[in-house]
All heavy atoms as a GROMACS GRO file, in nm:
protein
  615
    1MET      N    1   2.390  -4.853   8.148
    1MET     CA    2   2.455  -4.885   8.023
    1MET      C    3   2.542  -5.010   8.046
    1MET      O    4   2.616  -5.019   8.142
    1MET     CB    5   2.539  -4.767   7.978
    1MET     CG    6   2.616  -4.799   7.855
    1MET     SD    7   2.703  -4.667   7.768
    1MET     CE    8   2.730  -4.534   7.871
    2SER      N    9   2.533  -5.101   7.954
    2SER     CA   10   2.610  -5.224   7.967
    2SER      C   11   2.749  -5.206   7.908
    2SER      O   12   2.779  -5.106   7.842
    2SER     CB   13   2.537  -5.339   7.899
    2SER     OG   14   2.541  -5.320   7.760
    3VAL      N   15   2.832  -5.304   7.930
    3VAL     CA   16   2.969  -5.301   7.879
    3VAL      C   17   2.967  -5.305   7.726
    3VAL      O   18   3.045  -5.237   7.659
    3VAL     CB   19   3.049  -5.420   7.937
    3VAL    CG1   20   3.187  -5.427   7.876
    3VAL    CG2   21   3.054  -5.414   8.087
    4ARG      N   22   2.873  -5.379   7.673
    4ARG     CA   23   2.863  -5.393   7.528
    4ARG      C   24   2.828  -5.258   7.463
    4ARG      O   25   2.886  -5.221   7.361
    4ARG     CB   26   2.757  -5.498   7.495
    4ARG     CG   27   2.751  -5.534   7.353
    4ARG     CD   28   2.653  -5.647   7.333
    4ARG     NE   29   2.660  -5.695   7.197
    4ARG     CZ   30   2.577  -5.781   7.145
    4ARG    NH1   31   2.480  -5.831   7.218
    4ARG    NH2   32   2.589  -5.819   7.021
    5GLU      N   33   2.734  -5.185   7.521
    5GLU     CA   34   2.696  -5.053   7.468
    5GLU      C   35   2.811  -4.954   7.479
    5GLU      O   36   2.832  -4.870   7.392
    5GLU     CB   37   2.573  -5.000   7.541
    5GLU     CG   38   2.444  -5.074   7.506
    5GLU     CD   39   2.326  -5.024   7.587
    5GLU    OE1   40   2.341  -4.924   7.658
    5GLU    OE2   41   2.220  -5.086   7.579
    6GLY      N   42   2.885  -4.963   7.588
    6GLY     CA   43   3.000  -4.875   7.607
    6GLY      C   44   3.106  -4.900   7.501
    6GLY      O   45   3.166  -4.806   7.447
    7LYS      N   46   3.131  -5.026   7.464
    7LYS     CA   47   3.228  -5.058   7.361
    7LYS      C   48   3.179  -5.011   7.224
    7LYS      O   49   3.256  -4.964   7.142
    7LYS     CB   50   3.254  -5.209   7.357
    7LYS     CG   51   3.338  -5.260   7.470
    7LYS     CD   52   3.363  -5.407   7.456
    7LYS     CE   53   3.447  -5.460   7.570
    7LYS     NZ   54   3.472  -5.605   7.557
    8LYS      N   55   3.048  -5.024   7.204
    8LYS     CA   56   2.991  -4.983   7.076
    8LYS      C   57   3.008  -4.832   7.057
    8LYS      O   58   3.047  -4.786   6.951
    8LYS     CB   59   2.842  -5.020   7.073
    8LYS     CG   60   2.785  -5.035   6.936
    8LYS     CD   61   2.638  -5.070   6.944
    8LYS     CE   62   2.610  -5.197   6.870
    8LYS     NZ   63   2.467  -5.227   6.861
    9LYS      N   64   2.979  -4.755   7.162
    9LYS     CA   65   2.993  -4.610   7.153
    9LYS      C   66   3.140  -4.570   7.138
    9LYS      O   67   3.172  -4.474   7.069
    9LYS     CB   68   2.932  -4.543   7.276
    9LYS     CG   69   2.783  -4.536   7.272
    9LYS     CD   70   2.730  -4.452   7.385
    9LYS     CE   71   2.579  -4.441   7.375
    9LYS     NZ   72   2.525  -4.356   7.480
   10ALA      N   73   3.230  -4.643   7.200
   10ALA     CA   74   3.371  -4.611   7.193
   10ALA      C   75   3.427  -4.640   7.054
   10ALA      O   76   3.522  -4.576   7.010
   10ALA     CB   77   3.448  -4.688   7.299
   11SER      N   78   3.368  -4.736   6.983
   11SER     CA   79   3.421  -4.771   6.852
   11SER      C   80   3.379  -4.672   6.744
   11SER      O   81   3.442  -4.662   6.641
   11SER     CB   82   3.376  -4.913   6.814
   11SER     OG   83   3.236  -4.917   6.801
   12TYR      N   84   3.271  -4.599   6.763
   12TYR     CA   85   3.224  -4.499   6.666
   12TYR      C   86   3.256  -4.359   6.715
   12TYR      O   87   3.227  -4.326   6.830
   12TYR     CB   88   3.073  -4.510   6.645
   12TYR     CG   89   3.029  -4.640   6.581
   12TYR    CD1   90   2.963  -4.737   6.656
   12TYR    CD2   91   3.056  -4.666   6.448
   12TYR    CE1   92   2.923  -4.856   6.598
   12TYR    CE2   93   3.016  -4.785   6.389
   12TYR     CZ   94   2.950  -4.880   6.464
   12TYR     OH   95   2.911  -4.996   6.408
   13PRO      N   96   3.316  -4.278   6.632
   13PRO     CA   97   3.343  -4.140   6.677
   13PRO      C   98   3.212  -4.062   6.687
   13PRO      O   99   3.115  -4.090   6.619
   13PRO     CB  100   3.433  -4.084   6.567
   13PRO     CG  101   3.403  -4.166   6.448
   13PRO     CD  102   3.363  -4.302   6.499
   14SER      N  103   3.212  -3.966   6.775
   14SER     CA  104   3.089  -3.887   6.792
   14SER      C  105   3.072  -3.796   6.670
   14SER      O  106   3.169  -3.740   6.618
   14SER     CB  107   3.097  -3.803   6.918
   14SER     OG  108   3.204  -3.712   6.909
   15PRO      N  109   2.950  -3.783   6.621
   15PRO     CA  110   2.928  -3.700   6.501
   15PRO      C  111   2.938  -3.551   6.534
   15PRO      O  112   2.851  -3.494   6.597
   15PRO     CB  113   2.786  -3.738   6.458
   15PRO     CG  114   2.720  -3.785   6.582
   15PRO     CD  115   2.827  -3.845   6.668
   16LEU      N  116   3.047  -3.492   6.493
   16LEU     CA  117   3.066  -3.348   6.512
   16LEU      C  118   3.042  -3.278   6.379
   16LEU      O  119   3.077  -3.331   6.274
   16LEU     CB  120   3.209  -3.318   6.559
   16LEU     CG  121   3.246  -3.369   6.698
   16LEU    CD1  122   3.393  -3.341   6.724
   16LEU    CD2  123   3.160  -3.303   6.803
   17PRO      N  124   2.983  -3.162   6.382
   17PRO     CA  125   2.961  -3.091   6.255
   17PRO      C  126   3.095  -3.053   6.192
   17PRO      O  127   3.189  -3.016   6.261
   17PRO     CB  128   2.881  -2.967   6.295
   17PRO     CG  129   2.907  -2.950   6.440
   17PRO     CD  130   2.935  -3.086   6.496
   18PHE      N  131   3.100  -3.065   6.061
   18PHE     CA  132   3.223  -3.032   5.989
   18PHE      C  133   3.240  -2.881   5.983
   18PHE      O  134   3.148  -2.809   5.944
   18PHE     CB  135   3.216  -3.090   5.847
   18PHE     CG  136   3.335  -3.053   5.763
   18PHE    CD1  137   3.458  -3.112   5.786
   18PHE    CD2  138   3.324  -2.959   5.664
   18PHE    CE1  139   3.567  -3.078   5.709
   18PHE    CE2  140   3.433  -2.923   5.587
   18PHE     CZ  141   3.555  -2.984   5.610
   19ARG      N  142   3.354  -2.835   6.021
   19ARG     CA  143   3.383  -2.692   6.014
   19ARG      C  144   3.498  -2.670   5.917
   19ARG      O  145   3.599  -2.740   5.923
   19ARG     CB  146   3.422  -2.636   6.150
   19ARG     CG  147   3.310  -2.633   6.247
   19ARG     CD  148   3.354  -2.561   6.373
   19ARG     NE  149   3.246  -2.558   6.469
   19ARG     CZ  150   3.256  -2.511   6.590
   19ARG    NH1  151   3.372  -2.464   6.631
   19ARG    NH2  152   3.154  -2.512   6.670
   20ARG      N  153   3.479  -2.574   5.830
   20ARG     CA  154   3.587  -2.540   5.737
   20ARG      C  155   3.694  -2.461   5.811
   20ARG      O  156   3.663  -2.378   5.895
   20ARG     CB  157   3.534  -2.453   5.623
   20ARG     CG  158   3.445  -2.528   5.529
   20ARG     CD  159   3.410  -2.442   5.414
   20ARG     NE  160   3.329  -2.515   5.318
   20ARG     CZ  161   3.278  -2.464   5.210
   20ARG    NH1  162   3.297  -2.338   5.182
   20ARG    NH2  163   3.206  -2.537   5.128
   21PRO      N  164   3.818  -2.488   5.777
   21PRO     CA  165   3.922  -2.407   5.841
   21PRO      C  166   3.912  -2.262   5.794
   21PRO      O  167   3.878  -2.235   5.679
   21PRO     CB  168   4.051  -2.472   5.792
   21PRO     CG  169   4.013  -2.552   5.672
   21PRO     CD  170   3.869  -2.587   5.686
   22LYS      N  171   3.936  -2.172   5.885
   22LYS     CA  172   3.925  -2.030   5.849
   22LYS      C  173   4.042  -1.991   5.760
   22LYS      O  174   4.157  -2.026   5.786
   22LYS     CB  175   3.923  -1.944   5.974
   22LYS     CG  176   3.796  -1.960   6.053
   22LYS     CD  177   3.792  -1.861   6.167
   22LYS     CE  178   3.662  -1.874   6.242
   22LYS     NZ  179   3.652  -1.779   6.353
   23ARG      N  180   4.010  -1.919   5.655
   23ARG     CA  181   4.112  -1.872   5.563
   23ARG      C  182   4.148  -1.728   5.597
   23ARG      O  183   4.062  -1.651   5.638
   23ARG     CB  184   4.060  -1.874   5.419
   23ARG     CG  185   4.031  -2.011   5.368
   23ARG     CD  186   3.984  -2.003   5.226
   23ARG     NE  187   3.946  -2.133   5.175
   23ARG     CZ  188   3.889  -2.153   5.059
   23ARG    NH1  189   3.864  -2.052   4.980
   23ARG    NH2  190   3.856  -2.273   5.020
   24PRO      N  191   4.272  -1.692   5.576
   24PRO     CA  192   4.304  -1.552   5.597
   24PRO      C  193   4.236  -1.468   5.490
   24PRO      O  194   4.210  -1.514   5.379
   24PRO     CB  195   4.457  -1.547   5.582
   24PRO     CG  196   4.490  -1.669   5.504
   24PRO     CD  197   4.385  -1.772   5.537
   25LYS      N  198   4.202  -1.346   5.525
   25LYS     CA  199   4.135  -1.259   5.428
   25LYS      C  200   4.226  -1.233   5.310
   25LYS      O  201   4.343  -1.197   5.325
   25LYS     CB  202   4.095  -1.127   5.492
   25LYS     CG  203   3.984  -1.142   5.593
   25LYS     CD  204   3.937  -1.007   5.642
   25LYS     CE  205   3.824  -1.024   5.739
   25LYS     NZ  206   3.774  -0.896   5.787
   26GLN      N  207   4.171  -1.259   5.192
   26GLN     CA  208   4.250  -1.239   5.071
   26GLN      C  209   4.220  -1.102   5.014
   26GLN      O  210   4.110  -1.050   5.026
   26GLN     CB  211   4.215  -1.346   4.969
   26GLN     CG  212   4.252  -1.485   5.014
   26GLN     CD  213   4.208  -1.590   4.914
   26GLN    OE1  214   4.134  -1.560   4.822
   26GLN    NE2  215   4.251  -1.712   4.934
   27ARG      N  216   4.321  -1.049   4.946
   27ARG     CA  217   4.301  -0.920   4.881
   27ARG      C  218   4.214  -0.940   4.759
   27ARG      O  219   4.226  -1.038   4.688
   27ARG     CB  220   4.436  -0.861   4.840
   27ARG     CG  221   4.519  -0.823   4.961
   27ARG     CD  222   4.654  -0.771   4.922
   27ARG     NE  223   4.646  -0.675   4.812
   27ARG     CZ  224   4.749  -0.636   4.741
   27ARG    NH1  225   4.868  -0.683   4.767
   27ARG    NH2  226   4.735  -0.550   4.642
   28ARG      N  227   4.125  -0.847   4.735
   28ARG     CA  228   4.039  -0.855   4.618
   28ARG      C  229   4.114  -0.802   4.497
   28ARG      O  230   4.211  -0.729   4.508
   28ARG     CB  231   3.914  -0.771   4.638
   28ARG     CG  232   3.822  -0.827   4.743
   28ARG     CD  233   3.699  -0.746   4.748
   28ARG     NE  234   3.603  -0.805   4.841
   28ARG     CZ  235   3.478  -0.776   4.844
   28ARG    NH1  236   3.430  -0.684   4.764
   28ARG    NH2  237   3.398  -0.834   4.929
   29TRP      N  238   4.063  -0.841   4.380
   29TRP     CA  239   4.120  -0.789   4.257
   29TRP      C  240   4.097  -0.639   4.252
   29TRP      O  241   3.995  -0.590   4.298
   29TRP     CB  242   4.052  -0.853   4.137
   29TRP     CG  243   4.092  -0.996   4.116
   29TRP    CD1  244   4.024  -1.106   4.156
   29TRP    CD2  245   4.209  -1.043   4.053
   29TRP    NE1  246   4.090  -1.219   4.122
   29TRP    CE2  247   4.205  -1.183   4.057
   29TRP    CE3  248   4.318  -0.981   3.993
   29TRP    CZ2  249   4.305  -1.263   4.004
   29TRP    CZ3  250   4.416  -1.062   3.939
   29TRP    CH2  251   4.410  -1.199   3.945
   30PRO      N  252   4.189  -0.567   4.193
   30PRO     CA  253   4.166  -0.422   4.181
   30PRO      C  254   4.049  -0.396   4.087
   30PRO      O  255   4.020  -0.474   3.997
   30PRO     CB  256   4.298  -0.369   4.122
   30PRO     CG  257   4.362  -0.487   4.060
   30PRO     CD  258   4.315  -0.607   4.135
   31SER      N  259   3.980  -0.288   4.109
   31SER     CA  260   3.865  -0.257   4.024
   31SER      C  261   3.914  -0.225   3.883
   31SER      O  262   4.021  -0.167   3.865
   31SER     CB  263   3.788  -0.139   4.082
   31SER     OG  264   3.870  -0.025   4.084
   32PRO      N  265   3.837  -0.265   3.782
   32PRO     CA  266   3.880  -0.240   3.645
   32PRO      C  267   3.880  -0.090   3.614
   32PRO      O  268   3.804  -0.014   3.672
   32PRO     CB  269   3.777  -0.314   3.560
   32PRO     CG  270   3.658  -0.326   3.648
   32PRO     CD  271   3.708  -0.332   3.788
   33THR      N  272   3.964  -0.055   3.522
   33THR     CA  273   3.969   0.086   3.484
   33THR      C  274   3.846   0.120   3.400
   33THR      O  275   3.801   0.037   3.320
   33THR     CB  276   4.096   0.117   3.403
   33THR    OG1  277   4.099   0.031   3.290
   33THR    CG2  278   4.221   0.096   3.486
   34PRO      N  279   3.791   0.236   3.417
   34PRO     CA  280   3.672   0.270   3.339
   34PRO      C  281   3.705   0.287   3.192
   34PRO      O  282   3.817   0.324   3.155
   34PRO     CB  283   3.626   0.403   3.400
   34PRO     CG  284   3.747   0.458   3.466
   34PRO     CD  285   3.831   0.341   3.508
   35LEU      N  286   3.608   0.256   3.107
   35LEU     CA  287   3.628   0.271   2.963
   35LEU      C  288   3.631   0.419   2.926
   35LEU      O  289   3.560   0.500   2.988
   35LEU     CB  290   3.516   0.202   2.887
   35LEU     CG  291   3.510   0.050   2.901
   35LEU    CD1  292   3.385  -0.003   2.833
   35LEU    CD2  293   3.633  -0.013   2.840
   36PRO      N  294   3.710   0.454   2.829
   36PRO     CA  295   3.712   0.595   2.788
   36PRO      C  296   3.578   0.631   2.722
   36PRO      O  297   3.513   0.547   2.658
   36PRO     CB  298   3.827   0.601   2.688
   36PRO     CG  299   3.844   0.462   2.640
   36PRO     CD  300   3.802   0.373   2.752
   37GLU      N  301   3.539   0.754   2.739
   37GLU     CA  302   3.415   0.798   2.677
   37GLU      C  303   3.437   0.818   2.528
   37GLU      O  304   3.532   0.882   2.485
   37GLU     CB  305   3.367   0.927   2.743
   37GLU     CG  306   3.326   0.905   2.887
   37GLU     CD  307   3.251   1.024   2.942
   37GLU    OE1  308   3.189   1.098   2.865
   37GLU    OE2  309   3.256   1.042   3.064
   38ILE      N  310   3.348   0.760   2.450
   38ILE     CA  311   3.358   0.766   2.304
   38ILE      C  312   3.241   0.849   2.253
   38ILE      O  313   3.128   0.824   2.292
   38ILE     CB  314   3.354   0.625   2.242
   38ILE    CG1  315   3.467   0.540   2.300
   38ILE    CG2  316   3.362   0.631   2.092
   38ILE    CD1  317   3.461   0.395   2.259
   39PRO      N  318   3.268   0.944   2.166
   39PRO     CA  319   3.157   1.023   2.111
   39PRO      C  320   3.059   0.934   2.035
   39PRO      O  321   3.095   0.830   1.980
   39PRO     CB  322   3.225   1.121   2.015
   39PRO     CG  323   3.369   1.120   2.052
   39PRO     CD  324   3.397   0.990   2.120
   40SER      N  325   2.932   0.972   2.033
   40SER     CA  326   2.828   0.888   1.973
   40SER      C  327   2.851   0.865   1.824
   40SER      O  328   2.814   0.761   1.770
   40SER     CB  329   2.691   0.951   1.996
   40SER     OG  330   2.686   1.079   1.937
   41GLU      N  331   2.917   0.960   1.753
   41GLU     CA  332   2.944   0.941   1.611
   41GLU      C  333   3.040   0.824   1.591
   41GLU      O  334   3.026   0.743   1.501
   41GLU     CB  335   3.005   1.066   1.546
   41GLU     CG  336   2.923   1.192   1.560
   41GLU     CD  337   2.954   1.268   1.688
   41GLU    OE1  338   3.070   1.264   1.736
   41GLU    OE2  339   2.862   1.332   1.741
   42ASP      N  340   3.140   0.815   1.679
   42ASP     CA  341   3.238   0.707   1.670
   42ASP      C  342   3.174   0.571   1.701
   42ASP      O  343   3.211   0.471   1.640
   42ASP     CB  344   3.355   0.732   1.764
   42ASP     CG  345   3.441   0.849   1.720
   42ASP    OD1  346   3.429   0.891   1.602
   42ASP    OD2  347   3.521   0.898   1.802
   43VAL      N  348   3.080   0.571   1.793
   43VAL     CA  349   3.012   0.446   1.827
   43VAL      C  350   2.938   0.394   1.705
   43VAL      O  351   2.942   0.275   1.674
   43VAL     CB  352   2.916   0.467   1.947
   43VAL    CG1  353   2.831   0.342   1.969
   43VAL    CG2  354   2.992   0.500   2.073
   44GLY      N  355   2.872   0.482   1.634
   44GLY     CA  356   2.801   0.441   1.513
   44GLY      C  357   2.895   0.384   1.410
   44GLY      O  358   2.864   0.283   1.345
   45LYS      N  359   3.012   0.446   1.394
   45LYS     CA  360   3.111   0.397   1.297
   45LYS      C  361   3.163   0.259   1.338
   45LYS      O  362   3.177   0.170   1.254
   45LYS     CB  363   3.228   0.494   1.288
   45LYS     CG  364   3.195   0.623   1.218
   45LYS     CD  365   3.316   0.716   1.217
   45LYS     CE  366   3.281   0.851   1.159
   45LYS     NZ  367   3.396   0.944   1.164
   46VAL      N  368   3.190   0.242   1.465
   46VAL     CA  369   3.241   0.114   1.514
   46VAL      C  370   3.138   0.004   1.493
   46VAL      O  371   3.170  -0.106   1.448
   46VAL     CB  372   3.282   0.125   1.663
   46VAL    CG1  373   3.312  -0.011   1.722
   46VAL    CG2  374   3.402   0.217   1.680
   47LEU      N  375   3.013   0.034   1.524
   47LEU     CA  376   2.908  -0.065   1.506
   47LEU      C  377   2.891  -0.101   1.358
   47LEU      O  378   2.871  -0.218   1.324
   47LEU     CB  379   2.776  -0.014   1.563
   47LEU     CG  380   2.770  -0.007   1.716
   47LEU    CD1  381   2.638   0.055   1.760
   47LEU    CD2  382   2.786  -0.144   1.778
   48THR      N  383   2.902  -0.004   1.271
   48THR     CA  384   2.893  -0.030   1.127
   48THR      C  385   3.007  -0.121   1.083
   48THR      O  386   2.986  -0.215   1.005
   48THR     CB  387   2.896   0.102   1.048
   48THR    OG1  388   2.792   0.187   1.098
   48THR    CG2  389   2.875   0.078   0.901
   49GLN      N  390   3.128  -0.094   1.132
   49GLN     CA  391   3.242  -0.179   1.098
   49GLN      C  392   3.222  -0.322   1.146
   49GLN      O  393   3.252  -0.418   1.075
   49GLN     CB  394   3.370  -0.122   1.159
   49GLN     CG  395   3.419   0.005   1.093
   49GLN     CD  396   3.540   0.063   1.165
   49GLN    OE1  397   3.577   0.017   1.273
   49GLN    NE2  398   3.601   0.164   1.104
   50ILE      N  399   3.169  -0.336   1.267
   50ILE     CA  400   3.144  -0.470   1.322
   50ILE      C  401   3.043  -0.544   1.235
   50ILE      O  402   3.061  -0.661   1.202
   50ILE     CB  403   3.097  -0.461   1.468
   50ILE    CG1  404   3.211  -0.412   1.558
   50ILE    CG2  405   3.043  -0.596   1.517
   50ILE    CD1  406   3.169  -0.379   1.700
   51LEU      N  407   2.935  -0.477   1.197
   51LEU     CA  408   2.834  -0.540   1.112
   51LEU      C  409   2.891  -0.580   0.977
   51LEU      O  410   2.860  -0.688   0.926
   51LEU     CB  411   2.714  -0.447   1.094
   51LEU     CG  412   2.623  -0.433   1.217
   51LEU    CD1  413   2.516  -0.327   1.191
   51LEU    CD2  414   2.560  -0.566   1.253
   52ASN      N  415   2.974  -0.496   0.920
   52ASN     CA  416   3.037  -0.528   0.791
   52ASN      C  417   3.126  -0.652   0.803
   52ASN      O  418   3.125  -0.740   0.716
   52ASN     CB  419   3.117  -0.410   0.738
   52ASN     CG  420   3.028  -0.295   0.695
   52ASN    OD1  421   2.910  -0.315   0.666
   52ASN    ND2  422   3.084  -0.175   0.690
   53ARG      N  423   3.202  -0.659   0.911
   53ARG     CA  424   3.289  -0.775   0.932
   53ARG      C  425   3.207  -0.902   0.950
   53ARG      O  426   3.242  -1.008   0.898
   53ARG     CB  427   3.379  -0.753   1.052
   53ARG     CG  428   3.488  -0.651   1.028
   53ARG     CD  429   3.574  -0.633   1.149
   53ARG     NE  430   3.669  -0.526   1.128
   53ARG     CZ  431   3.752  -0.482   1.222
   53ARG    NH1  432   3.748  -0.535   1.342
   53ARG    NH2  433   3.836  -0.384   1.196
   54LEU      N  434   3.098  -0.891   1.025
   54LEU     CA  435   3.013  -1.008   1.046
   54LEU      C  436   2.950  -1.054   0.916
   54LEU      O  437   2.938  -1.175   0.891
   54LEU     CB  438   2.905  -0.978   1.150
   54LEU     CG  439   2.952  -0.967   1.295
   54LEU    CD1  440   2.838  -0.922   1.385
   54LEU    CD2  441   3.007  -1.100   1.343
   55ASP      N  442   2.910  -0.961   0.831
   55ASP     CA  443   2.855  -0.998   0.700
   55ASP      C  444   2.960  -1.070   0.616
   55ASP      O  445   2.929  -1.171   0.550
   55ASP     CB  446   2.805  -0.874   0.625
   55ASP     CG  447   2.675  -0.821   0.682
   55ASP    OD1  448   2.603  -0.898   0.749
   55ASP    OD2  449   2.645  -0.702   0.658
   56ALA      N  450   3.083  -1.020   0.618
   56ALA     CA  451   3.190  -1.084   0.541
   56ALA      C  452   3.216  -1.226   0.593
   56ALA      O  453   3.234  -1.320   0.514
   56ALA     CB  454   3.317  -1.001   0.548
   57ILE      N  455   3.215  -1.243   0.723
   57ILE     CA  456   3.236  -1.375   0.782
   57ILE      C  457   3.123  -1.469   0.742
   57ILE      O  458   3.145  -1.585   0.707
   57ILE     CB  459   3.248  -1.365   0.936
   57ILE    CG1  460   3.378  -1.294   0.974
   57ILE    CG2  461   3.240  -1.503   1.001
   57ILE    CD1  462   3.388  -1.257   1.121
   58GLU      N  463   3.001  -1.418   0.745
   58GLU     CA  464   2.886  -1.500   0.708
   58GLU      C  465   2.894  -1.546   0.562
   58GLU      O  466   2.866  -1.661   0.530
   58GLU     CB  467   2.756  -1.422   0.731
   58GLU     CG  468   2.631  -1.503   0.713
   58GLU     CD  469   2.506  -1.424   0.745
   58GLU    OE1  470   2.515  -1.301   0.763
   58GLU    OE2  471   2.399  -1.486   0.750
   59LYS      N  472   2.938  -1.456   0.474
   59LYS     CA  473   2.953  -1.493   0.332
   59LYS      C  474   3.058  -1.601   0.315
   59LYS      O  475   3.041  -1.695   0.238
   59LYS     CB  476   2.988  -1.369   0.249
   59LYS     CG  477   2.870  -1.274   0.233
   59LYS     CD  478   2.910  -1.150   0.156
   59LYS     CE  479   2.797  -1.050   0.152
   59LYS     NZ  480   2.834  -0.925   0.087
   60ARG      N  481   3.170  -1.587   0.387
   60ARG     CA  482   3.276  -1.689   0.380
   60ARG      C  483   3.224  -1.824   0.430
   60ARG      O  484   3.253  -1.929   0.370
   60ARG     CB  485   3.396  -1.647   0.463
   60ARG     CG  486   3.485  -1.548   0.392
   60ARG     CD  487   3.613  -1.525   0.471
   60ARG     NE  488   3.623  -1.382   0.491
   60ARG     CZ  489   3.654  -1.321   0.604
   60ARG    NH1  490   3.683  -1.390   0.711
   60ARG    NH2  491   3.658  -1.191   0.612
   61MET      N  492   3.149  -1.821   0.537
   61MET     CA  493   3.093  -1.945   0.593
   61MET      C  494   2.999  -2.011   0.493
   61MET      O  495   2.999  -2.134   0.479
   61MET     CB  496   3.019  -1.916   0.724
   61MET     CG  497   3.108  -1.870   0.837
   61MET     SD  498   3.215  -1.998   0.900
   61MET     CE  499   3.097  -2.100   0.981
   62GLU      N  500   2.919  -1.932   0.423
   62GLU     CA  501   2.827  -1.988   0.323
   62GLU      C  502   2.905  -2.053   0.208
   62GLU      O  503   2.868  -2.160   0.161
   62GLU     CB  504   2.735  -1.879   0.270
   62GLU     CG  505   2.628  -1.838   0.368
   62GLU     CD  506   2.544  -1.720   0.320
   62GLU    OE1  507   2.569  -1.668   0.209
   62GLU    OE2  508   2.454  -1.680   0.395
   63ARG      N  509   3.014  -1.986   0.165
   63ARG     CA  510   3.096  -2.044   0.058
   63ARG      C  511   3.158  -2.176   0.103
   63ARG      O  512   3.158  -2.274   0.029
   63ARG     CB  513   3.205  -1.946   0.015
   63ARG     CG  514   3.155  -1.840  -0.082
   63ARG     CD  515   3.269  -1.762  -0.142
   63ARG     NE  516   3.312  -1.662  -0.042
   63ARG     CZ  517   3.437  -1.626  -0.020
   63ARG    NH1  518   3.535  -1.678  -0.089
   63ARG    NH2  519   3.466  -1.536   0.071
   64ILE      N  520   3.209  -2.180   0.224
   64ILE     CA  521   3.270  -2.302   0.276
   64ILE      C  522   3.164  -2.412   0.286
   64ILE      O  523   3.190  -2.528   0.252
   64ILE     CB  524   3.334  -2.276   0.414
   64ILE    CG1  525   3.457  -2.185   0.398
   64ILE    CG2  526   3.372  -2.406   0.484
   64ILE    CD1  527   3.513  -2.132   0.528
   65GLU      N  528   3.046  -2.376   0.331
   65GLU     CA  529   2.938  -2.473   0.344
   65GLU      C  530   2.901  -2.532   0.207
   65GLU      O  531   2.882  -2.653   0.192
   65GLU     CB  532   2.817  -2.405   0.406
   65GLU     CG  533   2.711  -2.496   0.459
   65GLU     CD  534   2.603  -2.418   0.531
   65GLU    OE1  535   2.535  -2.336   0.465
   65GLU    OE2  536   2.587  -2.438   0.652
   66LYS      N  537   2.894  -2.447   0.104
   66LYS     CA  538   2.861  -2.494  -0.031
   66LYS      C  539   2.969  -2.589  -0.083
   66LYS      O  540   2.939  -2.692  -0.142
   66LYS     CB  541   2.846  -2.376  -0.127
   66LYS     CG  542   2.718  -2.300  -0.108
   66LYS     CD  543   2.710  -2.184  -0.206
   66LYS     CE  544   2.589  -2.097  -0.180
   66LYS     NZ  545   2.586  -1.981  -0.268
   67ILE      N  546   3.096  -2.555  -0.058
   67ILE     CA  547   3.206  -2.639  -0.104
   67ILE      C  548   3.199  -2.776  -0.035
   67ILE      O  549   3.213  -2.881  -0.099
   67ILE     CB  550   3.342  -2.572  -0.077
   67ILE    CG1  551   3.358  -2.450  -0.166
   67ILE    CG2  552   3.457  -2.668  -0.095
   67ILE    CD1  553   3.476  -2.362  -0.129
   68LEU      N  554   3.175  -2.776   0.094
   68LEU     CA  555   3.167  -2.902   0.168
   68LEU      C  556   3.048  -2.986   0.123
   68LEU      O  557   3.058  -3.109   0.116
   68LEU     CB  558   3.161  -2.876   0.318
   68LEU     CG  559   3.290  -2.823   0.384
   68LEU    CD1  560   3.265  -2.788   0.529
   68LEU    CD2  561   3.402  -2.923   0.370
   69MET      N  562   2.938  -2.921   0.096
   69MET     CA  563   2.818  -2.995   0.052
   69MET      C  564   2.842  -3.056  -0.087
   69MET      O  565   2.793  -3.166  -0.115
   69MET     CB  566   2.696  -2.904   0.050
   69MET     CG  567   2.650  -2.859   0.188
   69MET     SD  568   2.602  -2.994   0.294
   69MET     CE  569   2.444  -3.032   0.224
   70SER      N  570   2.915  -2.988  -0.174
   70SER     CA  571   2.940  -3.040  -0.307
   70SER      C  572   3.038  -3.158  -0.305
   70SER      O  573   3.030  -3.248  -0.387
   70SER     CB  574   2.993  -2.931  -0.400
   70SER     OG  575   3.121  -2.891  -0.358
   71LYS      N  576   3.129  -3.160  -0.206
   71LYS     CA  577   3.227  -3.268  -0.196
   71LYS      C  578   3.173  -3.388  -0.120
   71LYS      O  579   3.231  -3.494  -0.126
   71LYS     CB  580   3.354  -3.217  -0.125
   71LYS     CG  581   3.434  -3.122  -0.209
   71LYS     CD  582   3.560  -3.083  -0.138
   71LYS     CE  583   3.644  -2.991  -0.226
   71LYS     NZ  584   3.770  -2.955  -0.160
   72GLN      N  585   3.062  -3.371  -0.051
   72GLN     CA  586   3.006  -3.480   0.029
   72GLN      C  587   2.945  -3.586  -0.063
   72GLN      O  588   2.868  -3.552  -0.152
   72GLN     CB  589   2.900  -3.426   0.124
   72GLN     CG  590   2.848  -3.525   0.222
   72GLN     CD  591   2.747  -3.462   0.318
   72GLN    OE1  592   2.696  -3.354   0.291
   72GLN    NE2  593   2.720  -3.529   0.427
   73PRO      N  594   2.980  -3.713  -0.043
   73PRO     CA  595   2.923  -3.818  -0.128
   73PRO      C  596   2.773  -3.835  -0.099
   73PRO      O  597   2.730  -3.815   0.013
   73PRO     CB  598   3.001  -3.943  -0.089
   73PRO     CG  599   3.053  -3.915   0.048
   73PRO     CD  600   3.071  -3.766   0.056
   74PRO      N  601   2.696  -3.871  -0.200
   74PRO     CA  602   2.552  -3.890  -0.177
   74PRO      C  603   2.526  -4.009  -0.086
   74PRO      O  604   2.597  -4.109  -0.090
   74PRO     CB  605   2.495  -3.914  -0.318
   74PRO     CG  606   2.611  -3.949  -0.402
   74PRO     CD  607   2.734  -3.895  -0.338
   75LEU      N  608   2.423  -3.998  -0.009
   75LEU     CA  609   2.389  -4.106   0.086
   75LEU      C  610   2.301  -4.210   0.022
   75LEU      O  611   2.224  -4.203  -0.054
   75LEU     CB  612   2.319  -4.047   0.210
   75LEU     CG  613   2.405  -3.956   0.294
   75LEU    CD1  614   2.323  -3.895   0.405
   75LEU    CD2  615   2.521  -4.033   0.355
   0.00000   0.00000   0.00000
């Protein structure tokens, strides 16, 4: 090896694989509490209420859409 090659190797650091620093073990989140058991009759009622609310929201959205379309200037 010549002096020139030795200087070249000394100027570049040797390629070492990157290692992540070790982290201390972290505590995990506590497990979620289980949902209470709901009788099947109540589930049906809840689903019906949700559907009714969604229908009401959809009707409101249609009314808003009609109002906006009527106020929009023609192109």
